[in-house]
N, C-alpha and C positions, 0 to 999 in steps of 0.2 A: 474761320478754319474749317478744312474738310473734316478734322477729327472733332466732331461736334461734342462728343460726350466728355472730352478732356480740354476742350478749347485750345487745341494745338493745330498748327499747320502740318503738313506733311510734304517736307521739301527735301528729301534725301538725294533727288536729283542734283541739288546744288553741291553735293559731296563730289561729284564727278564732272561738274562744268568748270569751264575756263573762269578765272577769277572776274573777268570783265563781261561775262554773259548776261550780266543783269538779273539773274534770278533773286527773287526776294521772298522772304517769308513773312506773311502779314499774321500778326499776333496782337491778342488784346493789348492795347495800350502801346504797341511799338511795331515797327517793320524792320526786320533784319535784312542786310545786304548779304543773303545767305551765300551766294557763290564766293564773295570776297572773304568772308569769315572763314568758310571751308578752305580756300586756298591758303590763307595764313596759317591755319594749323597744320594743313598738308605740308607746308615748307618746313615747320619744325620737324615733322615726321621725317621727311626726306634726310634732313641734316643728321638726325639721330641715327637713322637706318646705315646712312653712309659711314658714320662714325664707328657703329659697331663693326661693320665689314671691314674698315680700313685697320682696325685695331686701335684706333685713338680712344675709343670707350672700352675699358676693360672691367673685369670683375675686381672685387675687393682684394684678392691675392695677386693681382696683376697679370692674371691669365686672361687669354681671350675668351670671348663669351661664344660658345659653338653651338648651344641648344637653347631654343626658346619654348617655354612651357606657358600656354596660353589657358588662362583661367576665367570661365564664364559659363553661362546656361541660356539655353533658347537661342534668340537671335543673335546673341552676343557670342556664341559659339558655333552654331551650325553654318551660318554663312561663311565665316572665317575658315572654318575647318574644310568646308567643300572646295573652296577656292585654293587653299593652301595644298590640299590632297591633289588637286586637278593638275596643279602647275609644278608640283616636286616629287609626285610618285615615282620612284625608280630613277629619278634624275641624279646624275653623277656631280653636276656642277651646283647643286643647292647650296647657297651660302651658309645656311645653318639648319640643322635638324630641329624639327617641330613636333610638340606633343600638346595634347589637349586634355584638360581636366574640366569636366561639366557636372557629372553626377556627385551628389553628396555621399554617395556610397564609399566606404572606406576602401573597398576594393578597387575602386576606380583610381583613388589616391595612390594605393600601393603600385597599380599598374603604371601610373603616370611618372612616378618617382624612381621606379625599378631601374637599377644600375644608372642612375643620373648623377652626375657630379655637380655638387653645389657650386664648386669654384667656377665651373663653365656655363652655368645654366642663368639665363635671364628669364624672370617671371613676369608675366604681362597679366594684370588684373582687369578684367573689362566689366565694370559695373556702373552704369552712369550716375545713380543715385549712392552707390556704396553701401546699399542695404540690403540687396537682394540675398536672402538667407543662405542659400547653398554656396554661392559665390564667396560671401564673407566667411563661410566657415572653411571653406577650402582654402581661402586665401590665409586665414589664421594658421591653419594646419602647415601650410607651406612656408610661412614666415617662422614658425617653431623649428621646421626641418631644417631651413636654411641658416638660422641665427644658432641652432644647436650645433651645425657644423663649422661655421665660420665666425660666430660672434655677432652680437647685436648690432654692430656698427656695419656689418655688411649689408644690412636691409636695404639701405639707401642705394647700394651701387648694383643690387640684384633684382629689383622690383620697379616695374613701370606701372603706373596706374592710368587707365583709360576711363576717366570719370569727371564729372563736373562739380562733386562734392569736395572741395578743395580742403576745406577743414578736417573732414574725415580721413581724407588721404594724407594730409600731414600728420595728423595724429597716429595714423599706421606707420609712419616712418619713410614715407615716399616724398621726395623733394619736389617743388614746384617745376624744376627743368625735366623731371622725369614724369610729368603729368600731362596728358593729352585729352582734351575735352571734345565733346560734341554737344549741340544744342538740342533743346527739346522738341525741335522740329525733325528730329531723327529718331524713328521708332527703331526698337531692337532688332526686329526681323529685317529692317533695311540698312543695318549699320556696318554691314562689312566694308562699305565704301569709306567709312569714317576711321577715326583712330583706333575703332574696335577691330579693323582690319590690319593694325600694325603687324600681326604676326604673319600675314601674306608677304609683306614687305621685306621682313626679315628672314624668312624661309625661302623666297623665291627671288628675292632682289628687287630693288626699286624700279627698275624698268619694268619688270613684269606687273607690279602693282600700278604703275602708270598706264600701262597697256590695259589693264583690266578697266580702270576708271575711263580710258578713251573709248573702249568697246562698248560700255554701258551708255557713255555720252552719246555715242553714234546711235544707239538704239532708241535713246530719249529723243533725238532729232528726228528719227524716222517716225516715230509714235506721234510726235508733235506737227510733223509736216506731211506725211504721206496721206493721199486720200482714203477714206474708209475702206473702199474695195481693194486696195492693195496695202493696208496697214495691218502688219503681221500680229501685232498683240490684239488688235480689235478682232481680226478673224478668228483667231484662236479662243478669244473670250466669247464671242457670239456662238461658236461651235459648242463650246462648254455650256452656255446657258440653254441652247437646244437639247443637248444630251440630258441636262438635269430636268428642265421644265417642259421640254417637248417629248422626251422618250422615257422619262422617269428613272433615270440612271442616277444611283445613289454613291457610285464610286468612280475613281478615275485611277488610272494605272500609268505610271512612269518608268519607262525602260530606257536607259542609256547603254548603248552598245559601245562602251568605253569604260575599262576598268577604273580609269583615273576620275570618273564620274560616279563612283560607286555610292558616294553620299548625297548625290544630288536628289534622289527621291525624298530623302528625309528634310533636305532644305525646302524643296518645293512643298512637301507635305505641310511645314510651319508656315510658309509664306501664304499657301493657299487656305489652310484650315485655321490658323489664328486670326487671319484677316476677315474671311467670310463666313466662319462658322457662326453665324449669328441669327437669332430669331425675332429680333426686334428692328423695326424701321428707323430710319433718322428721326421720325417724328414721334418714336416711342410707342409705336403700336405693334402688336403682334404681326408677323409677315403672314401672307395668306398663299405662299408659294415655297417650295423647297429653296435652298440656297446652296451651300458649299458641299461638293460630294467628299467622302472619306478618300483620301489620297494615299496610295501605297505604291511600292516598286521595288526592283531589284536591279542589279546589272544584267544586260543580256550578255551571253546566251544562258547564264545560270538560271534566270527566271523561267525559261523554257522547261525547266526539268523540275519546277516547283510550282508556282502560282499559275502558270499559263493554262494549266488543266481547267481551272475554273472559268478563265477568261474565254476559252474556245467553246466550252460545252456545258457551263453552268447555265441555270435557267435566267439568271439576271445578266443583263447587258453591262460589260465594262468597257467605257472608251479608253483607248491606249494613245499615250504620247511616246513614238519612237524617236531617239535622239542619236545621231550617228556621224562621225567625221569620214569625209571621203579618203583622207590620207592619214596614215598613221605616223607616229614618232618613232617606230621601231624597225628593224630590217625584216621582219617576218610578213612579206606581202600576202604569202598563201594564207596565213592565219587570218588577216585581215579581211581577204576576200571571202573567207568562210564566215567570218563574223558578220560581214555586210549581207551576204546571201541569206543567212538566217533572218536578220532584220526584216529584209524584203519579203521572204517567204512566210514570216509570221504576220505581217501587215496584209498580204495577199490572201491568206488562209482565214483572216478574220473577215476580210471583206466577201471573198466568194464562197468560203465554206465548201462543203461536199455533200451532195444530196445522198439520201439513202438509196435511191435508185441507182446511183453511180457506184455506190459500194456493193450493192447486189450484183450489178453486172460485172465488176472487177472480180468479185470472189467466185463468180460462176465461171468466168474465163479461166481462173485457175483451179476448177474442177471442185471447188468446195461442195459437199454435199448439201442439199437445200435445206434439210433440218438445222444445220449449222448456220447457214445464211440466214434463216429466219431468227435464230437465236442471238447472233453476233451483229448483223447488219445495223440495227438501230444504235448500238454503242459506238459504232465507228464512223457515224454521220456527224457532219458539222453544219450548223444552222447558217452560218454567215451572216452577211449583213450587220457585221458588228464594226463600230467606227473606229478610226484611228488617224492619227496626224503623224507625218514623218517631218522632222527637222533635221535638215542636212547643212553642214559646212564643210569648208575646205579641209581645216585640220583644227585641232584643239589647241589653241594657244591663249594668251593672255586676253588679246582682243576679242577673239570669238567666244570666250567664256564669259567676259563683261557682258557681251551683247545677249547671250543666252539668259544670264541671270537676269538682266534688267527686262528682257522680254516677258519672262513670267512675272515680275512685278507689275508691269503695265497690265497685263492680261488679268490679274487678280483685281486691279483698281477698276477696271473697266466692267467687270462682272459685278462689283461691289455697286457702282452707279446704276447698273441695270436692275439689281436687286433692292435697291433702295436702302442700304444698310451702310453702317460706319466700318469701313475696312481697316481704319487705322487705330482702333482701341482693342483691348483684349481683357475684358472684365472677367472671362470665364476663368482665369487663372487665379483670382483673389478669393474666392471662397474657400477653396482647398487650403490656401496658405493661412487664412485666418483660423479654420478649424485644426489644422495642424499645431498651431501656437497653443491652442486649449488642450489638445491630446498629449502633448509633449511631457507635462508635469506627471501624467500618470506612468509614463514609461521611465521616468526618473524617480520612482518610487513614491509619488504623492497621489493622493486621489484626485481623479479628473473632476472639476466641478460639474454639478448636475446640468447646469445649462449648456455645457459644451459637448455633452456625451449623450447620444441617443441610446436606448438598450442594445440595439445591435451592435454599435461601435463599441460600447462598454464590454460586451461580451467577448468581442474580438480581441480587444486590448488585454482582458484578462486571461484568455487563451494564450496570447502572446507571452505574457508574463510567466504563466505556468510553464511553457515550453524552456524558457530561460531559467526555470528554478526560481522564480522571483514570487510566484503566487503563493 
């Protein structure tokens, strides 16, 4: 298996492949016909989605289900969220309203359930193991919220489990027919194509979800078949490796010039940083080179008035990915032309910059006094020679979105190969979870065990309790 530290295959591509594609997942002791298994579960998903939309699947009180609340964290939330938003933002014909609950913060719970009617709400809980602490706590809170309004018997009619832990799901109150699973060859950050993406189909419609899968499969085939010199994920990966290891860049900026993709930087951030934020090689040795950059971004043109100052004139070089659709899905063509002009201008400014000599000449031509020129000109110069990539497509629809998301998945996998690391595990999240379980007793009024608390952490916990009036 390519995921050597966990002994797992990485076969999320099978989730979007035709059933007869022959994609198989090689695992210790068995070989799964991954594409066929995924297609079977996908057919169950389709029947459920169409039943909800047609009104043959109703809530406990007989009312139609009009809102879907997706509960998950990390990959089981970010990917589904970015795809759902991209396909439904400002859409008048979206079959259902979608909301997301990820953070364990109670304020997030209050926001997610604000003015939400339990009678018309379908809750999806995405947790492959059904043991993720934040998701489990939010699911329990939603269960209490719903059963408090509709009664205990309503849980089975309003909850859907996206999990493989059938025993725990059944104990929670979700019946098998409302449970959709995915195999251990599907990692969380690649799970939007699986039942974890059910929210996309419910909110945008099954044709949109199928289009998303088709677009991703088209990119899979391109990645498999295209020669290296024309292979888009390979080219972007090679550029990224050069930026990190050839130019010493420690960051990567993602700017989507489309409000519907406002959550894309967060998704790419997870796909890249959780996959390749590693310091140990596949052989278990410390790497002798840099690996994944810090990924950040905002929608354009908003980013131009916040973070782009550093990108243009900061001392560190920050490569930028620009993403733009040629045609919008609104009637304001003038606004879209301005949007596009800004994207192209930013890329040109990063490439060409503006020399101090040119700034001085322009200021002098406008009659600026020499002493002002001497003082101001250095601040108005742009170094240029800053790399960027421009990703253009005709319009943002389900197919092009699927291609775009798969494009980044393959790019990251190529970089992991070149860096010699495991791009499919995420041990970095485990230590904090273990320590949190040791600290929690102190926040519940007990003394934290000495072994679990260093002096600094104990002091911070003590101050926290003082501020709460518990010290």
